[in-house]
C-alpha positions as a Markdown table, in Angstrom:
| # | Residue | x | y | z |
|---|---|---|---|---|
| 1 | Met | -39.9 | 120.0 | -251.7 |
| 2 | Lys | -39.8 | 118.0 | -254.9 |
| 3 | Val | -39.8 | 119.9 | -258.2 |
| 4 | Asp | -40.5 | 117.9 | -261.4 |
| 5 | Gln | -38.2 | 119.0 | -264.2 |
| 6 | Leu | -39.7 | 118.1 | -267.5 |
| 7 | Thr | -37.0 | 119.7 | -269.6 |
| 8 | Ala | -33.3 | 120.0 | -269.5 |
| 9 | Lys | -33.5 | 123.7 | -268.4 |
| 10 | Pro | -31.7 | 124.2 | -265.1 |
| 11 | Thr | -33.6 | 124.8 | -261.9 |
| 12 | Asn | -33.9 | 128.3 | -260.4 |
| 13 | Lys | -31.5 | 127.3 | -257.5 |
| 14 | Leu | -28.8 | 126.1 | -259.9 |
| 15 | Thr | -29.1 | 129.2 | -262.0 |
| 16 | Ala | -28.9 | 131.4 | -258.8 |
| 17 | Ala | -25.8 | 129.5 | -257.7 |
| 18 | Met | -24.1 | 130.0 | -261.1 |
| 19 | Ile | -24.9 | 133.7 | -261.0 |
| 20 | Gly | -23.5 | 133.9 | -257.4 |
| 21 | Ala | -20.2 | 132.5 | -258.7 |
| 22 | Ala | -20.2 | 134.9 | -261.6 |
| 23 | Val | -20.8 | 137.8 | -259.2 |
| 24 | Val | -17.9 | 136.8 | -257.0 |
| 25 | Glu | -15.6 | 136.4 | -260.0 |
| 26 | Thr | -16.6 | 139.8 | -261.3 |
| 27 | Ala | -16.0 | 141.3 | -257.9 |
| 28 | Arg | -12.6 | 139.6 | -257.7 |
| 29 | Ser | -11.6 | 140.9 | -261.2 |
| 30 | Leu | -12.7 | 144.5 | -260.3 |
| 31 | Ser | -11.0 | 144.4 | -257.0 |
| 32 | Asp | -7.7 | 143.2 | -258.6 |
| 33 | Ala | -8.0 | 145.9 | -261.2 |
| 34 | Leu | -8.9 | 148.8 | -258.9 |
| 35 | Trp | -7.1 | 147.9 | -255.7 |
| 36 | Pro | -4.3 | 145.4 | -256.6 |
| 37 | Gly | -3.2 | 143.3 | -253.6 |
| 38 | Leu | -6.0 | 144.5 | -251.3 |
| 39 | Leu | -7.7 | 141.1 | -251.0 |
| 40 | Asp | -5.7 | 137.9 | -251.4 |
| 41 | Gly | -6.4 | 134.5 | -252.8 |
| 42 | Pro | -7.6 | 132.8 | -249.6 |
| 43 | Phe | -10.3 | 135.5 | -249.2 |
| 44 | Trp | -11.8 | 134.8 | -252.6 |
| 45 | Ile | -11.5 | 131.0 | -252.0 |
| 46 | Ala | -13.5 | 131.4 | -248.8 |
| 47 | Ile | -16.1 | 133.7 | -250.4 |
| 48 | Tyr | -17.0 | 131.4 | -253.4 |
| 49 | Pro | -18.8 | 128.7 | -251.4 |
| 50 | Ile | -20.5 | 131.2 | -249.2 |
| 51 | Ala | -21.9 | 133.2 | -252.2 |
| 52 | Ile | -22.9 | 130.1 | -254.0 |
| 53 | Phe | -24.7 | 128.6 | -251.0 |
| 54 | Ala | -26.4 | 131.9 | -250.1 |
| 55 | Ala | -27.7 | 132.4 | -253.7 |
| 56 | Gly | -28.9 | 128.8 | -254.0 |
| 57 | Tyr | -30.5 | 128.8 | -250.5 |
| 58 | Phe | -32.5 | 132.0 | -250.7 |
| 59 | Ile | -33.9 | 131.5 | -254.2 |
| 60 | Arg | -37.1 | 129.6 | -254.1 |
| 61 | Asp | -37.3 | 126.7 | -256.6 |
| 62 | Ala | -40.2 | 126.0 | -259.0 |
| 63 | Ala | -40.7 | 124.0 | -262.1 |
| 64 | Asn | -39.3 | 125.7 | -265.1 |
| 65 | Val | -42.1 | 124.7 | -267.4 |
| 66 | Asp | -45.4 | 126.3 | -267.9 |
| 67 | Leu | -47.8 | 123.9 | -266.1 |
| 68 | Ala | -50.6 | 125.0 | -268.4 |
| 69 | Gln | -48.8 | 123.3 | -271.3 |
| 70 | Asp | -49.3 | 119.7 | -272.0 |
| 71 | Val | -45.8 | 118.5 | -271.7 |
| 72 | Gly | -45.1 | 114.8 | -272.4 |
């Protein structure tokens, strides 16, 4: 599926992937604060690409501009 991006605004998939990374980092910080040493570094290194891929894969992409507007 091709999506025309007429602005510099990021695509929905890119935004979802960034949010996925932020969620993993927040979970890592909370885990370290609440249960120090429970989950080690390799676990978080493995979870990052899985979360980013999953978030980007399941979010449907669409143009980020109002198609009713005359852009250009």
